[in-house]
Structure formats: C-alpha cells, structure tokens
C-alpha positions in Angstrom: 73.3 66.0 134.6 72.5 66.4 130.8 72.0 70.0 129.7 68.9 69.2 127.8 67.2 67.6 130.8 65.7 69.6 133.7 66.9 68.7 137.1 65.9 69.8 140.6 68.1 72.7 141.7 71.4 71.7 143.2 71.5 72.3 146.9 74.4 70.3 148.2 78.0 70.0 147.0 80.0 67.2 148.6 83.8 67.2 148.2 86.4 64.6 148.8 89.5 65.8 150.6 92.6 64.0 149.2 93.0 64.6 145.5 90.3 67.3 145.4 90.9 69.9 148.1 94.5 68.8 148.7 97.4 67.1 146.9 98.2 64.8 149.8 100.7 62.5 148.1 103.7 63.6 150.2 101.8 63.7 153.4 100.3 60.2 153.0 103.6 58.7 152.1 105.4 60.3 155.0 102.6 59.3 157.5 102.3 55.6 156.5 106.0 55.3 156.1 106.3 56.3 159.8 103.7 53.7 160.8 105.4 50.9 158.8 108.8 51.9 160.3 107.4 51.4 163.8 106.0 48.0 162.6 109.5 47.0 161.5 108.2 46.6 157.9 110.2 47.4 154.8 109.7 50.7 153.0 106.5 51.0 150.9 106.7 49.6 147.4 104.9 51.2 144.4 101.6 49.3 145.0 101.4 50.2 148.7 102.2 53.8 147.8 99.3 53.8 145.4 96.9 52.2 147.9 97.7 54.6 150.7 95.9 57.3 148.6 92.9 55.1 148.0 92.2 53.2 151.2 91.2 54.4 154.6 93.7 53.5 157.4 91.9 50.4 158.5 91.4 49.3 154.8 95.1 49.7 154.1 96.4 47.7 157.0 93.7 45.0 156.5 95.1 44.7 153.0 98.7 44.8 153.9 98.3 42.3 156.7 95.5 40.2 155.3 97.2 37.0 156.5 97.6 38.4 160.0 94.7 40.2 161.5 96.6 40.8 164.7 99.3 42.6 162.8 96.7 44.7 161.0 95.2 45.7 164.4 98.7 46.6 165.7 99.4 48.8 162.7 96.1 50.5 163.1 96.8 51.2 166.8 100.1 52.7 165.9 98.5 54.8 163.2 96.0 56.3 165.5 98.6 56.9 168.2 100.8 58.9 165.9 100.2 62.7 165.9 99.3 63.6 162.3 100.0 67.3 162.7 103.7 67.2 161.7 102.6 65.6 158.4 100.3 68.5 157.5 103.2 70.6 156.3 103.3 68.2 153.3 99.7 68.8 152.4 99.4 71.0 149.3 96.1 73.0 149.1 94.5 73.1 145.7 94.9 76.4 143.9 92.1 78.7 144.8 90.9 76.4 147.6 89.4 79.1 149.9 87.9 81.2 147.0 86.1 78.1 145.5 84.7 77.1 148.8 83.5 80.6 149.5 81.8 80.7 146.1 80.1 77.4 146.7 79.1 78.1 150.2 77.4 81.4 149.1 74.8 79.4 147.2 74.8 75.8 148.6 75.3 73.6 151.5 78.8 72.3 151.3 80.0 69.0 152.8 83.3 67.2 153.2 83.1 63.4 152.7 86.4 61.7 153.1 87.9 58.3 154.1 90.2 60.3 156.5 89.4 60.2 160.2 91.3 61.7 163.1 93.4 63.9 160.9 90.5 66.0 159.7 90.2 68.4 162.8 93.9 69.4 162.8 93.8 69.7 159.0 90.8 72.0 159.0 92.4 74.1 161.8 95.8 74.3 160.1 94.3 75.6 156.8 91.6 77.8 158.2 88.7 75.6 156.9 86.7 75.1 160.2 83.7 77.2 159.0 83.7 76.1 155.4 81.6 73.0 155.7 78.0 72.5 156.7 78.5 68.7 157.2 81.7 66.7 157.7 81.6 63.0 157.2 84.6 60.8 157.9 85.2 57.2 158.7 84.5 58.1 162.4 80.9 59.0 161.6 79.8 56.0 159.6 80.1 52.2 159.7 81.9 51.8 156.4 84.4 53.8 154.4 84.1 54.4 150.6 83.4 52.7 148.3 80.4 52.1 150.5 78.0 55.0 150.2 77.6 55.5 154.0 79.4 58.8 154.3 77.5 60.3 151.4 74.2 59.1 152.7 75.2 60.6 156.1 75.5 64.0 154.5 72.1 63.7 152.8 70.5 62.7 156.1 72.1 65.5 158.0 71.0 68.1 155.5 67.7 66.6 154.5 68.6 67.0 150.8 67.6 64.5 148.1 70.3 62.6 146.2 69.3 64.2 142.9 69.9 67.6 144.5 73.4 66.8 145.4 76.7 66.2 143.7 79.9 64.5 144.8 83.3 65.5 143.5 86.1 62.9 143.9 89.2 61.7 142.2 89.1 57.9 142.5 87.1 54.9 141.4 86.0 54.4 145.0 84.5 57.8 145.0 82.5 57.1 141.8 81.3 53.8 143.2 80.1 55.4 146.4 78.3 58.2 144.6 76.5 55.8 142.3 75.5 53.6 145.2 74.0 56.6 146.9 72.2 57.8 143.8 74.3 61.0 143.6 75.6 62.5 140.4 79.4 62.3 140.4 82.1 64.6 139.0 85.6 63.2 138.6 88.6 65.4 139.2 91.6 64.2 137.2 92.0 61.2 135.0 92.1 58.2 137.2 89.1 56.5 135.6 86.9 57.1 132.6 84.0 59.3 133.4 82.0 61.8 131.2 81.8 64.5 133.9 85.3 65.6 134.6 87.3 68.6 135.8 91.1 69.0 136.0 91.3 71.5 138.9 89.1 72.7 141.7 89.1 76.2 140.3 87.1 74.8 137.3 84.2 73.5 139.5 81.9 76.6 139.9 82.0 77.3 136.1 81.6 73.5 135.4 78.5 73.4 137.5 77.1 76.5 135.9 77.7 75.1 132.4 75.9 71.9 133.3 72.9 73.7 134.7 73.9 72.8 138.3 74.8 76.3 139.5 72.7 79.4 139.8 73.6 81.3 136.6 73.6 84.6 138.6 76.6 83.4 140.7 79.8 85.3 139.9 
C-alpha cells in the first residue's frame, strides 16, 4: 500500500461491523448483560466488558466458562435464544455511514466481514443497509471467527477477487491478524493497536484510499 509502488487496482473493500460501521459499545454491554443475568452470573467486570467487543459469542462464553464447557454451551444457547432486536436501539451508526457506503459501492464490490452472527439480518433491516453489501460473511458462514482468516477468505472466494486487490477495515488486533493471515492489506480504524495505515472515522475512508492510490482518482 506504499504510494511509490504500483498495485493492482482495488476491487473489494471489506468492512468490519462493530467499531467501524457502528459504535456498538452500549448494545453489546446490554445484550451480554442480559445473557449473564439469565445465567445467574454477576454483572460484567471491566475485562469482560472489553472482551465482549472483541470476541464472537461462542468465543466469549468459552473464555468466561473455560473451566465448565457445559456452562459455556448453556450461555451460548441463551444468547441465541434472546431476540437481539431490542438492543439495536443502542447501536450508534458511524457518521456518514450511508454516504460512505454509497461512494464505495459506486466503484467497488463491498463486503461485510464480522464476528457477529444472527444479529446481522435485523441490524441491516433496522438501518436500511440490506442492499449495501455484495457479500456478507459472519460466524454463521465460516468454520472459525476472527482472528482466523476464514471470513475474509470467504469474501474473496465469493467475489473471485485476489487478496492484493482487496482491503479490510477493522478496529481490533483480531482484525489485523485475520487480514494478514488472508494476505489482505489492512486499514485500522482508531487507536487500539499500532498500525501504519490508520483512519479515525469512517468518513475519512474514501479520501484515505484515494490518497494511497487505492481509489479511482475520478471518484468524487
């Protein structure tokens, strides 16, 4: 992604959901608090609150109940039984979300690659995003969640696009690891880990890609 080095044209922009398209802090805390309440567990501590923004649902409960696989499975069953739609009111869309997606979609294939699962269809419906993505990859489509590269490789396979012609935008170390394992250039949103390619808001993305030679310079 160096400016002085020619690259094949960018054809696929892959985006994480939480931390990129949405600030889901309040939603995740409310959802997992509801699950743990049904489990009779104490309120989430600071570390659990952090991990609920990093792990997929199975990963989180496997971690919390690592000494009791049966309890982990019970928590997972409760989580999948709970209707996520009431928690969508706590999802905060990134500023300019629809405009950025329309700009990207005008020039590229656009994919959603997220450790979420059953919450994605109601989320897309609630925020009018059903037609914004050419490919959607969640933990329901692949064997392993991030940091494994499975869901990014799934997007490449579905589109027939080479890794060097794609980019993944995420906000966590798990995202970076997944992108590197898939051979895909990575752009970090935020400051969670050191990384040379970084944006601080979704609205920066089109101009960032243009500046780094990854976006058609004729794009508005």
